[in-house]
C-alpha positions as CSV (number, residue, x, y, z in Angstrom):
1,M,-6.9,16.4,4.0
2,A,-7.1,17.8,0.5
3,L,-4.7,16.3,-1.9
4,K,-3.7,18.1,-5.1
5,A,-1.1,17.7,-7.8
6,V,1.5,20.5,-8.1
7,H,3.3,21.1,-11.5
8,V,6.9,22.0,-11.7
9,S,6.0,25.5,-13.3
10,E,4.5,26.4,-9.7
11,I,7.7,25.6,-7.6
12,P,9.7,28.4,-6.1
13,N,13.2,29.4,-7.2
14,L,15.9,26.9,-6.6
15,D,18.2,29.3,-5.0
16,Q,15.6,29.7,-2.0
17,V,16.3,26.3,-0.7
18,P,19.4,25.5,1.4
19,E,21.7,22.7,0.0
20,V,21.7,19.3,1.7
21,P,25.2,17.7,2.3
22,A,26.2,15.5,-0.6
23,A,26.6,12.7,1.9
24,A,23.0,12.6,2.7
25,V,21.6,12.5,-1.0
26,P,22.5,9.2,-3.1
27,S,23.5,9.4,-6.7
28,I,20.7,8.8,-8.9
29,S,21.4,5.9,-11.2
30,V,18.2,4.5,-13.2
31,S,18.3,1.1,-14.5
32,S,16.9,0.0,-17.9
33,S,14.6,-2.5,-16.3
34,L,11.4,-0.7,-16.9
35,S,9.5,-2.3,-19.7
36,P,6.1,-3.6,-20.3
37,R,6.7,-7.1,-19.7
38,G,5.1,-6.8,-16.2
39,S,5.9,-8.5,-13.1
40,D,6.6,-12.1,-12.0
41,V,5.5,-12.4,-8.5
42,S,3.4,-15.5,-8.3
43,K,6.0,-18.2,-7.5
44,G,8.9,-17.7,-5.2
45,G,10.9,-14.2,-4.9
46,F,9.8,-10.9,-6.3
47,R,11.0,-10.0,-9.9
48,S,9.3,-7.0,-11.4
49,A,10.2,-5.6,-14.9
50,K,8.2,-2.6,-14.4
51,F,7.2,0.2,-12.2
52,L,4.1,-1.0,-10.1
53,V,1.1,0.9,-9.2
54,I,-0.8,-0.7,-6.5
55,G,-4.4,0.5,-5.5
56,H,-4.6,1.1,-1.9
57,R,-7.5,-0.8,-0.5
58,G,-8.7,-1.2,-3.9
59,R,-9.6,2.3,-5.6
60,G,-8.3,4.2,-2.5
61,M,-9.2,4.4,1.1
62,N,-12.0,6.3,2.4
63,L,-10.9,9.4,4.2
64,L,-14.1,10.5,5.9
65,S,-12.7,13.9,7.3
66,S,-11.3,14.9,3.9
67,A,-12.9,17.6,1.9
68,D,-11.7,15.8,-1.3
69,P,-14.6,13.9,-2.9
70,R,-12.1,11.4,-4.4
71,M,-11.5,10.1,-0.9
72,K,-15.1,9.2,-0.2
73,A,-16.1,7.9,-3.9
74,V,-16.1,4.0,-3.4
75,K,-16.3,1.8,-0.4
76,E,-12.7,0.9,0.5
77,N,-11.5,-3.0,0.9
78,S,-14.7,-3.9,-1.4
79,I,-15.3,-6.2,-4.3
80,L,-16.5,-3.0,-6.4
81,S,-13.5,-0.8,-5.4
82,F,-10.9,-3.8,-6.4
83,N,-12.7,-4.1,-9.7
84,L,-12.7,-0.2,-10.5
85,A,-9.1,-0.1,-9.6
86,G,-8.4,-2.8,-12.1
87,K,-10.2,-0.9,-14.9
88,C,-7.6,2.0,-14.2
89,A,-4.7,-0.8,-15.2
90,V,-3.2,-1.0,-11.8
91,D,-0.9,-3.9,-11.4
92,F,-2.1,-5.0,-7.8
93,V,-4.7,-4.0,-5.2
94,E,-3.6,-3.8,-1.5
95,F,-6.1,-4.8,1.1
96,D,-6.1,-5.6,4.8
97,V,-7.0,-9.3,5.9
98,Q,-8.2,-10.3,9.5
99,V,-9.4,-13.6,10.8
100,T,-13.0,-13.7,12.5
101,K,-13.6,-15.6,15.7
102,D,-15.1,-18.4,13.9
103,G,-11.8,-18.8,11.5
104,C,-12.8,-16.9,8.4
105,P,-10.6,-14.4,6.6
106,I,-12.1,-11.2,5.9
107,I,-11.2,-8.0,4.3
108,F,-11.4,-4.9,6.8
109,H,-8.8,-2.5,7.9
110,D,-9.9,-1.3,11.3
111,D,-9.1,-3.1,14.7
112,F,-12.7,-2.2,15.6
113,I,-16.1,-1.8,13.9
114,L,-18.6,0.9,15.0
115,T,-22.4,0.9,14.9
116,E,-25.2,2.8,16.5
117,E,-28.0,1.1,18.6
118,D,-30.6,3.1,20.2
119,G,-28.9,6.3,20.1
120,K,-25.6,4.5,21.6
121,I,-22.2,3.9,20.0
122,I,-21.5,0.2,20.0
123,E,-17.8,-0.7,19.3
124,R,-16.5,-4.3,19.0
125,R,-13.1,-5.7,18.0
126,T,-13.2,-7.1,14.6
127,T,-11.6,-10.2,15.3
128,D,-13.9,-11.0,18.2
129,L,-16.9,-11.2,15.6
130,C,-17.9,-14.5,13.9
131,L,-18.2,-14.2,10.2
132,K,-22.3,-13.8,10.3
133,E,-22.0,-10.8,12.6
134,F,-19.2,-9.1,10.5
135,L,-21.2,-9.4,7.3
136,S,-24.2,-7.9,9.1
137,Y,-22.6,-4.3,9.2
138,G,-23.2,-1.8,6.2
139,P,-25.0,-2.6,2.9
140,Q,-26.2,-6.0,2.3
141,R,-26.3,-8.3,-0.8
142,V,-29.8,-9.3,-0.4
143,P,-32.0,-6.9,-2.1
144,G,-34.2,-4.8,0.6
145,K,-32.2,-6.2,3.7
146,A,-30.9,-3.5,5.8
147,G,-27.8,-3.9,7.8
148,K,-26.4,-2.3,10.8
149,P,-25.5,1.4,10.3
150,L,-21.4,1.2,9.9
151,L,-19.5,4.0,11.5
152,R,-15.9,4.9,11.7
153,R,-13.6,6.6,14.1
154,T,-11.0,8.9,12.6
155,K,-7.4,9.5,14.1
156,D,-8.6,12.6,15.8
157,G,-11.4,10.6,17.7
158,R,-14.4,11.8,15.9
159,I,-16.8,9.4,14.7
160,H,-18.4,9.6,11.3
161,D,-21.1,7.9,9.3
162,W,-19.3,5.5,7.1
163,S,-21.1,6.4,3.7
164,V,-19.6,6.8,0.4
165,E,-20.8,7.7,-3.0
166,S,-20.6,4.2,-4.4
167,E,-21.4,1.5,-1.7
168,D,-20.6,-2.2,-1.5
169,P,-21.0,-4.8,1.2
170,L,-18.2,-6.0,3.5
171,C,-16.6,-9.2,1.9
172,T,-14.4,-12.2,2.6
173,L,-11.0,-13.0,1.2
174,Q,-12.5,-15.8,-0.7
175,E,-15.2,-13.5,-2.2
176,A,-12.3,-11.5,-3.5
177,F,-10.5,-14.2,-5.1
178,Q,-13.8,-15.3,-6.8
179,N,-15.2,-11.9,-7.9
180,V,-12.3,-9.8,-8.8
181,D,-10.7,-10.1,-12.3
182,S,-8.1,-12.8,-12.1
183,H,-5.6,-10.7,-13.9
184,L,-5.3,-8.3,-11.2
185,G,-2.7,-9.0,-8.5
186,F,-3.2,-9.1,-4.9
187,N,-1.1,-7.5,-2.2
188,V,-2.4,-9.3,0.9
189,E,-1.6,-7.3,4.0
190,L,-2.0,-9.4,7.3
191,K,-3.5,-7.0,9.7
192,F,-2.6,-7.0,13.4
193,D,-3.5,-4.8,16.4
194,D,-0.5,-2.5,17.2
195,N,-1.5,-2.7,21.0
196,I,-1.4,-6.4,21.4
197,T,1.4,-8.6,21.8
198,Y,0.6,-12.0,20.0
199,T,2.2,-15.2,20.7
200,E,3.8,-17.2,17.8
201,E,1.1,-19.7,18.1
202,E,-1.6,-17.1,17.5
203,L,0.4,-15.8,14.6
204,I,0.7,-19.1,13.0
205,H,-3.0,-19.9,13.4
206,T,-3.9,-16.6,11.5
207,I,-1.4,-17.3,8.9
208,I,-2.4,-20.9,8.2
209,V,-6.2,-19.9,8.1
210,I,-5.2,-17.3,5.6
211,L,-3.0,-19.5,3.3
212,E,-5.6,-22.3,3.2
213,V,-7.8,-19.9,1.4
214,I,-5.1,-18.7,-0.9
215,Y,-3.9,-22.1,-1.8
216,K,-7.6,-23.2,-2.6
217,F,-8.6,-19.9,-4.6
218,A,-5.6,-18.1,-6.0
219,R,-4.8,-20.2,-9.0
220,D,-2.3,-18.1,-11.3
221,R,-3.1,-14.8,-9.6
222,S,0.0,-12.9,-8.7
223,I,0.1,-12.4,-5.0
224,I,2.4,-10.3,-2.7
225,F,2.1,-10.7,1.2
226,S,3.0,-7.9,3.6
227,S,2.7,-6.8,7.4
228,F,3.7,-4.4,9.8
229,Q,3.9,-7.2,12.3
230,P,7.6,-8.1,12.4
231,D,6.9,-11.9,13.5
232,A,4.0,-12.4,11.3
233,A,6.3,-11.4,8.3
234,R,8.9,-13.8,9.3
235,L,6.7,-16.7,10.0
236,L,4.9,-16.0,6.5
237,K,8.3,-16.5,4.8
238,K,9.0,-19.7,7.0
239,L,5.5,-21.4,6.5
240,Q,5.4,-20.9,2.7
241,S,7.6,-20.3,-0.3
242,S,5.1,-19.7,-3.1
243,Y,4.7,-16.0,-2.6
244,P,7.0,-13.1,-1.8
245,V,6.7,-11.4,1.5
246,F,7.3,-7.9,2.4
247,F,8.0,-6.2,5.8
248,L,5.8,-3.1,6.1
249,T,7.4,0.1,7.9
250,N,6.7,3.7,8.6
251,G,10.5,4.0,8.9
252,G,10.3,5.9,12.0
253,T,7.4,8.5,11.3
254,Q,6.0,6.8,14.5
255,I,7.5,5.1,17.3
256,Y,6.3,1.7,18.7
257,L,7.6,-0.5,21.6
258,D,8.9,-2.9,19.1
259,T,12.1,-1.5,18.1
260,R,12.1,-3.4,14.6
261,R,9.4,-1.0,13.5
262,N,11.1,2.2,14.3
263,S,13.5,2.8,11.5
264,M,14.5,1.9,8.0
265,E,17.7,0.3,9.3
266,E,15.8,-2.0,11.5
267,A,13.5,-2.9,8.6
268,L,16.3,-3.8,6.3
269,K,17.9,-5.7,9.3
270,L,14.6,-7.9,9.8
271,S,14.2,-8.4,6.2
272,R,17.7,-9.7,5.7
273,A,17.6,-11.9,8.8
274,G,14.1,-13.3,7.8
275,G,14.9,-14.0,4.3
276,L,12.1,-11.8,3.0
277,D,11.7,-10.3,-0.5
278,G,11.1,-6.7,0.2
279,I,10.3,-3.7,2.1
280,V,7.2,-1.5,1.9
281,S,7.9,2.0,3.7
282,E,6.1,5.1,4.3
283,V,7.3,7.4,1.5
284,K,8.2,10.1,3.6
285,A,11.0,8.0,5.1
286,I,12.6,7.3,1.9
287,F,12.5,11.0,1.1
288,R,14.1,11.7,4.5
289,H,16.7,8.8,4.3
290,P,17.3,8.3,0.3
291,S,20.6,6.4,0.9
292,M,18.5,3.4,2.1
293,I,17.4,2.7,-1.6
294,H,20.9,1.7,-2.3
295,Q,21.3,-0.2,0.8
296,I,18.0,-2.1,0.3
297,K,18.7,-2.8,-3.5
298,E,22.4,-4.0,-2.4
299,S,20.5,-6.7,-0.2
300,N,18.7,-8.0,-3.2
301,L,15.4,-6.6,-1.7
302,A,12.5,-4.9,-3.6
303,L,11.3,-1.6,-2.3
304,L,7.5,-0.1,-2.6
305,T,6.2,2.7,-0.7
306,Y,2.8,3.9,0.6
307,G,1.6,7.3,2.0
308,Q,-0.4,10.4,0.7
309,L,2.6,11.7,-1.1
310,N,2.1,9.1,-3.5
311,N,-0.9,10.7,-4.7
312,V,1.4,13.4,-6.0
313,P,2.6,12.5,-9.7
314,E,5.9,14.5,-9.2
315,A,6.7,12.5,-5.9
316,V,6.0,9.2,-7.8
317,Y,8.1,10.5,-10.7
318,M,10.9,11.3,-8.2
319,Q,10.7,7.6,-6.8
320,H,10.7,6.1,-10.3
321,L,14.2,7.9,-11.0
322,M,15.5,7.0,-7.6
323,G,15.0,3.3,-8.0
324,V,11.9,2.3,-6.1
325,N,10.0,-0.5,-7.6
326,G,6.5,0.6,-7.1
327,V,4.0,2.7,-5.3
328,I,0.7,2.1,-3.4
329,V,-1.7,5.1,-4.2
330,D,-5.2,6.1,-3.4
331,L,-5.7,8.2,-6.7
332,V,-5.5,5.4,-8.7
333,Q,-6.7,7.0,-12.1
334,E,-4.6,10.0,-11.8
335,I,-1.3,8.2,-10.7
336,T,-2.0,5.3,-13.4
337,E,-2.3,7.9,-16.1
338,A,0.9,9.9,-14.8
339,V,3.0,6.7,-14.7
340,S,1.7,5.6,-18.0
341,D,2.9,9.0,-19.5
342,F,6.6,8.9,-18.3
343,I,7.0,5.2,-19.1
344,T,5.6,5.8,-22.6
345,L,8.4,8.6,-22.9
346,D,11.0,6.0,-21.9
347,L,9.9,3.5,-24.4
348,K,9.7,5.9,-27.3
349,E,13.2,6.8,-26.5
350,E,14.2,3.1,-26.3
351,G,12.5,2.5,-29.7
352,K,14.6,5.2,-31.3
353,G,17.5,3.0,-30.4
354,K,19.0,5.1,-27.5
355,E,18.7,5.2,-23.8
356,A,15.7,7.0,-22.4
357,Q,16.5,10.6,-21.9
358,R,15.9,11.1,-18.1
359,P,16.6,14.2,-16.1
360,V,20.2,14.4,-14.9
361,F,20.1,16.2,-11.5
362,S,23.1,18.1,-9.6
363,Q,23.4,17.6,-6.0
364,K,21.8,20.9,-5.6
365,E,18.9,20.3,-7.7
366,L,18.4,16.8,-6.0
367,S,18.5,18.7,-2.6
368,F,15.9,20.9,-3.6
369,L,13.8,18.2,-5.0
370,L,13.8,16.4,-1.8
371,K,13.0,19.4,0.2
372,L,10.2,20.3,-2.3
373,I,8.3,17.1,-2.3
374,P,6.6,17.2,1.1
375,E,5.2,20.5,0.2
376,L,3.5,19.1,-2.8
377,V,0.5,18.0,-0.5
378,Q,-1.7,20.5,1.1
379,L,-2.0,19.3,4.9
């Protein structure tokens, strides 16, 4: 998939787009809470005074099938990727945490890890590996030591050599706390296999192992928890009160056996019932159901989004206008620069003693923009 920014000058004529009924589109009311004060998410609930930019798996995920070199620039979920994202002035980096067979929290996205031995593809479940085995894959920290070849299976079933321009070894959660700039916040996603039904005992064990590392090494670092696993999110909130917990959802863009994962309405219901602090939604679900933003805010929940549309500056700006609290992005440098530009404009207006001049959209214009945004990414 190739990603590109599309500017307003390139959009088609407004009259070419049919109007969405007014009831389907929320009124845009932008609060003045955007400021350079930053966010306070380290203790208790989520409070943010700025629009957050969060680096997806650091400086962006590795999309090995993409023709865009930016998607293969730096090894995802690595110390190098996290620190490079921090240099782009992101507020947080998001990463996936699993627990090895011998009880060590590691940072790795995929449920299975692949290598090649004697011409054969060897595939093992990530959580079935002990720590030493896990760290034996890919680049090694010891100079001159060769690790096992690291491969990756893409969604279309093809297997690729997992090589990128700037390599870095696999790492543990503890290493991330010890080696990443302490001013950079961590969005810790607890990763579970969608195809496994976990017992509450299994979930609690995993959560406690991760919490032990966080309580020992987090210090004053800002932390957000998130998970697609509904019961894991609920238990995270029950087992600790130090850090905010968000429920991850694709908002119905995919369907699962667990109905709690299949819509924005179910995500909101679960978050309310579990006393969670917010929702992280696939951005397309928000654009398809914009009225959910008001319902989420009325429930005193924060809203973040993820997805490839978040690599388009215009899509990010629309979310800023609609009241979304922040975005998880792959094109870290491009989006942080775009966000800085429109926030700087707001601050200049406020410095003149007047409210920031933001666009005022008619229902027809807003309908057009909501229909346009999915077209801003070349599929």
